[in-house]
N, C-alpha and C positions, 0 to 999 in steps of 0.2 A: 183310603185309596183317594187319589185325586189326578185330574189331567196334568200332564206335564210334557216335556219335548218328547218323551218316549211312550206316552200312555194317552188313549183316546177312548171316550165312552160313547156308545150309541144305544139309545133305548130299543131301537128296531132296525131293520134293514132300510136303508134309503140309497139312492144312486149316488149320493155324495161319499159313499164308503170307498169307492174306486179312487177318489181323489186323495183320501187318507193313505190308500195304499201306495199311490205314486209318490206321495210326499215323503213316506217313511223310506220307501226303496231309493229315493234320490238323496236322502240325508244319512242318518245314522241307525236306520231301523226302529222298531217299535211294536207296541201291542194295540190292537183294537178290541175293546170289549164290546159285544152286541148283546144287550140284555141288562144294561146299567144306565141310569140316568146321569146328567151332567155332574151331579154331586158324587157319583160312585155308588149310589145305592142300587140295590138289584131291582130290575124292572123285567120280570120273567117273561121270556119268549112265549107266545101261544104256540108256535109249531117250529121247533128246532130244525128239523129235517128240511122243511120247505125253506126256511131262512138260508140254511147252509147252501142249498141248491142255487138260490138266488145269487148269494154272495160269489160263489165259485165260478158261476156262468159269467157274471159281470167281470170279474178280474181276468178270466180267461179271454173274454171276448172284446173287452174295451181298452186294454192297455198294451202298448207296444214300447220297447221290444217285450217279449214273453217274460213275465215276472213270476210266473206260477212256481218255478223252482225256488223262489225265495219266500213263498208263503205257506205257512202251515196252520192247522186248526186243531183246537182242542173243544171238545163240547161236554156238557153235562145236561141235566134234565131241562134247564131253562136258560142257558147262556152259551154263547159261542166266544171264544177267545182266538183271534187271529195274531199269529206271530209273523211280522214282516221284517225280514233282514235286509241290510243295506245291499242294493244290487251291484253287479259288476259290469253291467252295460248301460251306464247312465247316458243321457237322461231318459227316464222313463215318461211316457206322456199318454194322454187320452186319444185313442185313435181318431175320434170324430172331430178333435181340436187340432191335431197335428203338432209338429215340433216347433211350438212358439209359446210365448208366455201364457196364453189362454188354455194350453193344454198341458203344461209342465208345472208341477207344484213341488214345494219343499216344506219342511217342518221348521217354523219359527217359533220357539217356546212351546206353548200349548196350542198353538194355531196353525192352520194350513194357509200358505200364501202362494201366489202365483210367482214363479221364477222370473227374474229379469233376463234380458238378452244375454247380458254379461255372464250371469250364472249359467245359462244354458251353454254358451260358448266354452266356458271353463269346464263343464262336465264333459262335453264332446272332446275337448283337447285332452283331458285326463284319461278318457277311455279309449280314444282313437289314436292318441299319439300327436305329434306336432306336424306330421306330413299333411299339408293342406289339402291336396287333391284327393287323399283317401278318406278324409273325415266326412262325417255325415252333414249334408247340407241342412241349413236351418229352414230353407224354403223347399218344401216337398211338393209344391203345386207347379211343377215344370212341365214345359212342352218343348218339343224338338223338331218343329217343322223346318227350321232353316237347316239344321245339322242333318236331318234325314235326307233333305234335297242334295246337300254336299256328298253324302255317302251314295246316293242314287247316281249322282254325276260320275263317281268314281267306280260304279259297278259293284259297290259293296253293300251288304245288308246291315241293317240296324234295328233288329227286333230285340225283344227283352233279354234273350240268352246272350246275344251279341253285346249288348249294353253290360251285362254282368261280367262277362270275359274282358271287356275293355276297362272295367273299373267305374263306369258311369252309375251303376247300381251296385250296392254291396250285398254281402251275404244274407243280410236282414231284409232285403228287397227295398232298400231306402236309397234315394239318390245321394250320391257323394258330392263333394265340391267340384270333382270334375265334371260331373253332370251339370252343375250349376254354371260353370264356365262355358259349356257347349249349349246350354239351354237358350230359348228365346228371351228369357228373364234374366240373363246375365247382367249383373249390376256393374260390371267393369267397362270402361269406354276407352276410346282413343280420341284425344283432343288435338286439333291442328291449329296453328296460328301462323300467318303469313305476314312478313314484314317487308316494307320497302327499305332497301339500304342493307348495310351490314350490322345494324344494330336494332334495339327495340324502340327506336324512335318514332317511326311512323307505321302504324298498324294498318294492314289492307284488308284482311278477312280472316274468318275463323270457322271451324266447323268441328263438330262432335260426332262420332260414329258409334252406334250402340248396336245391340243384339248378340247373338252367339259369337264367339272368338272367331269362327270360320267366316261368319258374315263380316265381321269387322276387318278381317284379313283382306277380303276382296274390296271392301269400301275403301280401305285406307290405300290400297294399291291403285284403285281408280282415281282417287282424289289426287294422289301424288303424280299421276301419269298426266293429268290435266295441267299440272303445274310444272311439268317437266318439259322444258322447251327444246325444240329440235333446231339446230343452227347448222348451217353449211360451213365447213372449214376446209382449208386446203392442205393436203398432205403431199408434198412432192409435186407431181404432175396432176394428181387426182383431187378432185372436189368431193368431200367426204361429209356426209350429214352425221351430226354428233348430238345426243342429248346432253342436257346439263348433268344428269346423273345417269350411269348405266342402268338399264331397267333391272338387271340381275341383281346389282347392289341394292336398289331401292327394294326389291323383293326380299332379299336376305335380311336387310335392316328391320323391315316389318316384322318377318318372322322371328327374328331374334328377340325383338321386344316382346312379342306376344308369348312365345313359348317359354322364355327364360326369366320373365319377371316374377317377383314375389307377391302373390295374390292374397297373403295375409294382411297386406296393406290395402287400403280401400281406394286409394288415389287413382287417377288416369294415367295411361301412357301419354306422353307429351311429345309432339313432333313440331319443331319450329323451323320455318322456312325463311332464310335470308337471301340476298342476292348471291352471296358467295359460298353459302353452306346450307345443309339441312342437318338438324340435331333431333336425334331419336333418344328420348329420356324415359327410362323405365324404373320402377321401384324395385329395390333389392340389389344389393352389391353382388360381388362375385362369390360363387360357391366357395366354401373353405377349401384352402389348398391350391386355387388356381391363381395365376397372375394374368395381367393383361397381354403379356407376351406370349403365354401359353395359347390364348385364343387365336392369335393370328397364324399359329403354325398348325392349327387343327385340333388341339386338345380341348375337350369339352366334357363337362359333367352336368347333365340336365338337372335343373331344380325340380322341374315337373316332368318326371319320367313318363307318366302315362299320358299326359298331355302331348309330349313329344312323340310318344309312339302313335298316337292317333294321327298327327300331322304326317309322319312317316308313312303310315299305312295309306294315307289319301295321296301321297306322292308330292306333298308340298315341301317335305324335307327330303333331300336325296341321300344325304349322308350326315350322320352326326358330327357336329364340330367343324364342318367345312365351310359353313356360310361366311365368316369373317375372313378366312383365308381366301376365298373366292373373291370378296370384295376388293381386297387388297391388290389381286393380280390386275384388276381393271384400272388401278391407279399407279401401275408401275412407271408410266411415262411422265407423270407429274412431279414436280418438286414437293408440293404439299400433299400429304398422304392422310387417309382416314385416321381418326384420332379415338382413342378410348380413354374414358374417365371413370373410374369406379371408386366410389366411397362405400362406407358401411352400409348406407340405406339406398343407394341409387347407382344407376349404370347409365352412361352416356356414350352414345356412338355419333361421331360427326362425320359427314361425308363432304368433301369439297365440290363445289359446282366446277365441273370440268371446263365448261366454256367460259365462265368468269375467270378461272386460273389462266386459261390460254390467252384471254384478252389482256390480263395483267402482265403475263409474261412478254407479249408482243410490246407493250408500252414500257416496261422497266428494262428489257435486255437489248433494245435496238441500238445499234452501232451509230455513231455520228454520221458516217458516209451513208448508211441506209436512210437515216432521218433526213438527209438532203434529197435523196431520191424521192421520198414520200412528199417532201415540201414541193419539189419539181411537179409531181403528179397532182398536187392540189391546184395546180394552175394549167396543167396541160392534160390532154386526153390520154396520151400514151407516152412510153419512153422506149428507146432502143438502145443497144449497146454502145453505138456511137455517141448517143446523147449522154450517157453514164460517163463514158471516157472524158468528154468535154467538161461536163459538170463537175467531176471530181479530180480531174487532171490525172487520170490514171491510164495505163496501157490496156490493149484490147483483152489480154488475159485476165487481168485484174478486174475489168469491167465485167466480164463473163462470170467471174467468181461471185462477184457482188450480187448479181442478178440471180444467180443459182441459189446463193443462200437466202435471198429474200423470198424466192418462190417456195423453197423447202419449209421455210418459217411461216408462210402463209400470207406474206405481205403482198406478193404480186401474183398474177397469173398471166399466162400467155394469151395473146389477143387472138380472137378466132378469125378476124377480118385482115389484119396487117401482119405479114410474116416478119418475125424477128422483133415484133413490138410487144410490150408488156403493159399490163393495166393494173391499177391499184385494187386490191381485194376490198 
């Protein structure tokens, strides 16, 4: 007899036996002989009963998930043979070390070795499936200060039982990746870049937002609100204040990027702000079976159903699939509409800057007669209908029509001091 990938010898009980059990359960199973030296020669145990008790207690109390159903024992007068089968709930690990390389072991030849992060991820994937949010988090040292505050703000409880029902904790009382996303230790971020102009030529500022996804949601909205200029525009006879981007459109764009991105990729959500547009780029293309046209009519299939459910419970999402449809409604009056670009690995939503588009519309669509009126106002304080008639050589009715068109388009406004006079906006 000799040690190999399925056989291990121990002269006596040592605490390292639990590492051997973990390694065999994580690999292809094997046998541990207690009462033999490294060469396989018998080294009789002084007290088989006491040693058996030490081993069984160690296996039961030191290893997660519960591996006892995969371990059996045979004894004789001076030896114990442990049979360890390959487990079905990998990776098994030492409780005091946690679900990380220092606590997870595998069998390599006749030796025990720490598992790599890649091996641990692969075991989790094979056991839990491909659904990211339901698989076990590799970080089990999570806290939820930010998320608890968010739940309290909504008047909802977040105790251990509710965490389990929401999917933050699984049936083995371990945190899932959904828990990781909502924890203070969430490794994913949102990165902002602000540029001067319509291209990436002149960089102005940048910001990265960290923390729980719920905290990132609020931080992202606050940052975008600071960059969302409020400008007065004239609509008919009314002077109306208008944001560069509708606040609801900004909110829905942020929520869409957070809730629907593919978190199996480690990159950040990217938001680029230009003079004429805002780009929201997240990892992960469309869910299979959906097209970009489907999204704008309200058809949706959440990639992260449990995460979407939590945002829905907190009333950040009012109805599944309505966000992009709602965004488009706010752009009905503009020629340039929000645009979606989806590739295999990324999703991009572009929102036009409404004030920039209105300004461009004024410049590009102005009639030559209207241009003459504006040139006149560049040299004069105001203009009347009679002035327009003389300037353009038109009759009274046509003069009034030109003034009315320019008022409705936001080029002119009625003077508050001189009756029938108009000022340049």
